[in-house]
C-alpha positions in Angstrom: -98.3 -197.7 262.2 -97.6 -200.7 264.4 -99.5 -203.7 263.0 -101.1 -204.5 266.4 -102.4 -201.0 266.8 -103.6 -201.0 263.2 -105.4 -204.3 263.8 -107.0 -203.1 267.0 -108.1 -199.9 265.3 -109.6 -201.9 262.5 -111.5 -204.1 264.9 -112.8 -201.0 266.6 -114.0 -199.6 263.3 -115.7 -202.9 262.4 -117.3 -202.9 265.9 -118.7 -199.4 265.2 -120.0 -200.6 261.8 -121.7 -203.6 263.6 -123.4 -201.3 266.1 -124.7 -199.0 263.3 -125.9 -201.9 261.2 -127.7 -203.3 264.3 -129.8 -200.1 264.4 -130.9 -200.7 260.8 -132.3 -204.2 261.6 -135.7 -204.7 259.9 -138.2 -206.3 262.3 -141.0 -208.4 260.7 -142.3 -209.8 264.0 -140.8 -209.6 267.5 -138.8 -212.8 266.8 -138.4 -212.6 263.0 -136.0 -209.9 261.6 -133.6 -209.2 258.9 -130.2 -208.1 260.3 -127.3 -206.5 258.5 -124.7 -207.1 261.2 -123.4 -210.1 259.4 -121.8 -207.7 256.9 -119.4 -206.4 259.6 -118.6 -210.0 260.8 -117.8 -211.3 257.3 -115.6 -208.4 256.4 -113.7 -208.6 259.7 -113.1 -212.4 259.2 -111.8 -211.8 255.6 -109.5 -208.8 256.5 -108.3 -209.6 260.0 -109.1 -213.3 260.7 -111.8 -215.3 262.4 -110.5 -214.5 265.9 -111.1 -210.8 265.2 -114.5 -211.7 263.8 -115.4 -213.4 267.0 -114.3 -210.4 269.0 -116.4 -208.0 266.9 -119.4 -210.4 267.1 -119.1 -210.8 270.9 -118.7 -207.1 271.7 -121.2 -206.0 269.1 -123.9 -208.4 270.3 -123.2 -207.4 273.9 -123.7 -203.8 273.1 -126.8 -204.7 271.1 -128.2 -206.5 274.1 -127.2 -203.7 276.4 -129.0 -201.1 274.4 -132.1 -203.2 273.5 -135.5 -202.8 275.0 -134.9 -205.7 277.3 -131.4 -204.7 278.4 -129.2 -207.2 280.2 -131.1 -210.3 281.5 -130.4 -213.8 282.6 -130.7 -214.9 278.9 -128.3 -212.3 277.4 -125.4 -214.8 277.0 -127.7 -217.1 275.0 -128.5 -214.3 272.5 -124.8 -213.5 272.1 -123.9 -217.0 270.9 -125.5 -216.9 267.3 -123.4 -213.9 266.0 -120.3 -215.6 267.4 -121.2 -218.8 265.6 -121.3 -216.9 262.3 -117.7 -215.7 262.8 -116.6 -219.2 263.8 -118.3 -221.0 260.8 -117.5 -218.5 258.1 -114.1 -217.5 259.5 -112.8 -221.0 259.9 -113.9 -221.9 256.4 -112.1 -218.8 255.0 -109.0 -219.7 256.9 -109.0 -223.2 255.6 -109.1 -222.1 252.0 -106.7 -219.3 252.6 -104.1 -221.8 254.0 -104.4 -223.6 250.7 -103.8 -220.5 248.7 -107.5 -219.9 247.8 -109.2 -216.5 248.5 -112.9 -217.0 248.8 -113.7 -213.5 247.6 -112.2 -214.6 244.3 -114.3 -217.8 244.3 -117.8 -216.2 244.6 -119.8 -219.5 244.5 -117.8 -220.8 247.5 -118.2 -217.5 249.2 -122.0 -217.7 248.8 -122.1 -221.3 250.0 -120.2 -220.7 253.3 -122.0 -217.4 253.9 -125.4 -219.3 253.6 -124.2 -222.2 255.7 -123.1 -219.7 258.4 -126.4 -218.0 258.2 -128.3 -221.2 258.6 -126.2 -222.1 261.6 -127.0 -218.7 263.1 -130.7 -219.1 262.4 -130.7 -222.6 264.1 -128.9 -221.1 267.1 -131.4 -218.1 267.2 -134.3 -220.5 267.1 -132.9 -222.4 270.0 -132.2 -219.2 271.8 -135.9 -218.1 271.3 -137.1 -221.4 272.7 -134.7 -221.3 275.7 -135.6 -217.7 276.4 -139.3 -218.6 276.4 -138.8 -221.6 278.6 -136.6 -219.7 281.1 -138.9 -216.8 281.3 -142.0 -219.1 281.3 -143.5 -217.8 278.1 -145.5 -219.7 275.4 -143.3 -221.6 272.9 -145.8 -222.4 270.2 -144.7 -219.4 268.1 -141.2 -220.8 267.8 -142.4 -223.6 265.6 -144.7 -221.4 263.5 -142.0 -219.0 262.5 -139.1 -221.5 262.0 -139.6 -221.9 258.3 -139.8 -218.2 257.7 -136.7 -217.6 259.7 -134.6 -220.1 257.6 -135.9 -218.6 254.3 -135.1 -215.1 255.4 -131.7 -216.3 256.6 -130.8 -217.6 253.1 -132.0 -214.5 251.4 -130.2 -212.1 253.8 -127.0 -214.2 253.5 -127.1 -213.8 249.7 -127.7 -210.1 250.0 -124.9 -209.6 252.5 -122.5 -211.6 250.3 -123.4 -209.4 247.3 -122.6 -206.4 249.4 -119.5 -207.7 251.2 -117.4 -208.9 248.1 -117.3 -205.5 246.4 -116.6 -203.7 249.7 -113.7 -206.1 250.4 -112.2 -205.4 247.0 -112.7 -201.7 247.3 -111.0 -201.5 250.7 -108.1 -203.6 249.5 -107.6 -201.7 246.2 -107.7 -198.4 248.1 -105.1 -199.7 250.6 -107.3 -198.5 253.4 -106.8 -201.8 255.2 -104.1 -204.5 255.1 -104.7 -207.4 252.8 -103.5 -210.3 254.9 -104.0 -212.6 251.9 -101.0 -211.1 250.2 -97.7 -212.5 251.3 -94.7 -210.2 251.6 -92.6 -210.4 248.5 -89.1 -211.7 249.4 -87.8 -212.5 246.0 -87.9 -210.9 242.5 -86.7 -212.9 239.5 -86.7 -213.1 235.7 -87.4 -216.1 233.5 -86.8 -216.1 229.8 -87.5 -218.6 227.0 -85.1 -218.1 224.0 -86.9 -218.9 220.8 -85.5 -220.6 217.8 -87.3 -222.5 215.0 -90.5 -223.1 217.0 -88.4 -224.3 219.9 -87.5 -222.9 223.4 -84.1 -223.1 225.0 -84.5 -225.0 228.3 -82.2 -225.8 231.2 -82.3 -229.2 232.7 -81.3 -228.5 236.4 -79.2 -231.6 237.3 -75.9 -230.3 238.6 -76.5 -228.6 241.9 -77.2 -230.8 245.0 -79.5 -228.2 246.7 -81.7 -226.9 244.0 -85.5 -226.2 244.2 -85.6 -227.0 240.5 -83.6 -230.2 240.8 -84.2 -232.6 237.9 -86.7 -230.2 236.2 -86.6 -228.4 232.9 -86.9 -224.7 233.3 -86.3 -221.5 231.3 -83.3 -219.3 231.7 -83.3 -216.8 234.6 -82.4 -215.9 238.2 -82.8 -213.3 240.9 -82.5 -209.5 240.4 -79.5 -208.0 242.0 -79.7 -204.8 244.1 -80.9 -201.8 242.0 -81.1 -203.9 238.9 -84.1 -203.7 236.5 -85.8 -206.8 235.1 -84.4 -206.0 231.7 -80.9 -205.7 233.0 -81.3 -208.9 235.0 -82.6 -210.6 231.8 -79.6 -209.8 229.8 -77.1 -210.6 232.6 -78.7 -214.0 233.4 -78.8 -215.1 229.8 -75.2 -214.1 229.3 -74.1 -215.9 232.5 -76.0 -219.1 231.8 -75.9 -219.4 228.0 -73.1 -217.1 226.8 -75.7 -215.5 224.5 -76.3 -211.7 224.0 -79.9 -210.6 223.9 -80.8 -208.5 220.9 -84.6 -208.5 220.8 -87.1 -209.6 223.4 -90.8 -209.4 224.5 -91.9 -208.7 228.0 -94.8 -211.2 228.3 -96.1 -211.1 231.8 -95.7 -211.2 235.6 -96.1 -214.4 237.6 -96.7 -214.4 241.4 -95.5 -217.5 243.1 -96.8 -218.3 246.6 -95.4 -221.4 248.4 -96.3 -221.6 252.1 -93.9 -219.0 253.7 -92.2 -218.1 250.4 -93.3 -215.7 247.7 -91.8 -214.5 244.5 -92.5 -212.1 241.6 -91.2 -213.4 238.3 -90.9 -211.2 235.2 -91.4 -213.4 232.1 -89.8 -212.8 228.8 -89.4 -214.4 225.3 -86.2 -213.7 223.6 -86.8 -213.3 219.8 -83.2 -212.6 218.7 -79.7 -213.0 220.1 -76.1 -213.2 219.1 -73.2 -215.4 220.1 -72.7 -219.2 220.4 -74.4 -221.3 223.0 -72.0 -222.2 225.9 -72.2 -224.6 228.8 -74.0 -223.9 232.0 -72.7 -224.9 235.5 -76.3 -225.4 236.7 -77.4 -228.1 234.1 -77.8 -229.1 230.5 -79.0 -226.5 227.9 -81.1 -227.8 225.0 -83.5 -226.3 222.4 -86.8 -228.3 222.8 -89.6 -228.2 220.3 -92.7 -226.5 221.9 -94.9 -229.5 221.3 -92.5 -231.7 223.3 -92.0 -229.5 226.4 -95.1 -230.7 228.3 -93.7 -234.2 228.0 -90.7 -233.2 230.1 -90.6 -233.0 234.0 -91.6 -229.4 234.5 -93.5 -227.5 237.1 -97.3 -227.7 236.8 -97.6 -224.0 237.0 -95.1 -223.5 234.2 -97.5 -225.4 231.9 -100.1 -222.7 232.5 -98.0 -219.7 231.5 -96.2 -221.6 228.8 -99.5 -222.2 227.1 -100.1 -218.4 227.2 -96.8 -218.0 225.5 -97.6 -220.7 222.9 -100.9 -218.8 222.1 -99.0 -215.5 221.9 -101.4 -213.9 224.3 -101.1 -210.3 225.3 -99.3 -209.2 228.5 -100.7 -211.1 231.5 -100.4 -211.4 235.2 -100.8 -214.8 236.9 -100.8 -216.1 240.5 -99.7 -219.6 241.3 -100.2 -221.1 244.7 -98.1 -224.0 245.7 -97.6 -226.3 248.7 -94.2 -227.8 248.3 -94.2 -229.3 244.7 -98.0 -229.4 244.5 -99.9 -226.7 242.6 -102.9 -225.9 244.7 -104.6 -223.3 242.6 -104.0 -220.6 240.1 -105.7 -217.4 239.0 -105.2 -215.1 236.0 -105.2 -211.6 237.5 -104.9 -209.8 234.2 
């Protein structure tokens, strides 16, 4: 399905959810209520972006006003602003962290914090809307002050409740592939990386021979890209033969590492070679050297490499790791498995 059509369909679905949730609103007093519509806005912002969240909030609040007891009035635009503010505040916060490689649904405390902040902003806007509505329609305004504290308390509690609901829903939808996960970058590269072990040392390659090399002047393991129709195991054996002149006899498949770096992403299959045959040759990409494990972290290596190397040192079971970079800077990491 065309991505634009799929996105419009998704927005339409979330708009329908918003309208249904608005019907379930619990009214404590005429101006104090617990609404569930924020759930639709939050999920839309996470899945499709804050612009889509604004659209759903705008159209949903308009339909809500249209079908309410009061219908369309001169103050209708005022009442449509608070839901839109939720999409703006929470959506922009989510985008900010997403651009730095951090997904808020995986950082639950941050998710709660920004959900509550958005809720408080909405409550403040609602309070102002109630006051303006009363002034414009020449109604008493004393009740606005009386109910203000209760409104902010209920806002915090409802924000917590909506967050508790939204996070598992987001994961469930993504895991079921019912919606696109825009947080996942399209994989453009698939590689292998191996550490050949000998006497508590790993064979490393100091990349200092190529002019244009993303690993220039860094120590790395042995590896490279998978060729067409090649399996990770076949690529492992081929790359080691090409770069070291050694033949792999025994190896352990240790994990998968996902690299995300701005517009580039990569899946790397990680191995430790336990046994090999042949004599070590020269590599046209740099200098080959067996380095004791306790000295590797003293060398210029990628910050993310230190994380999975420590897993290897600890002989941990098969793992899956996500590393998020911006240029040479490691922004965040997450162990998925």
